Steps between C-alpha positions, in 0.01 A plus 500: 500500500150546634313820417495772767125452530555153651544581869426166665816296458663208680864397470650175626875516563695223673742766613511862617183700432660847475528523122139399438324796659553710188301238305215426740451854631333604822194283441696184421626206702834322491568152629871490574774445755688793650770299676766246422635185660235231462623174359279205413344335195304753295165332563554536876610862478212592269256351751666676794509842333157487338585444134205269456197535272263572789720789620514645148120481482478675840724782373288536187183509708647775721593706196154454349335585831335161540 
């Protein structure tokens, strides 16, 4: 677990985001999907829903205030 002094956190969850807020806090970001029903190869779904390295970097930049 990260120390409480680490406030800038990013979580990536290829599922529902709800459970991650307690880990990232109010200053964090979560990349996740809050709905069900999509069906396709994982690489296609990850592209469609933003689970790509550039989107993770964007989330990190937002958290760091860049």
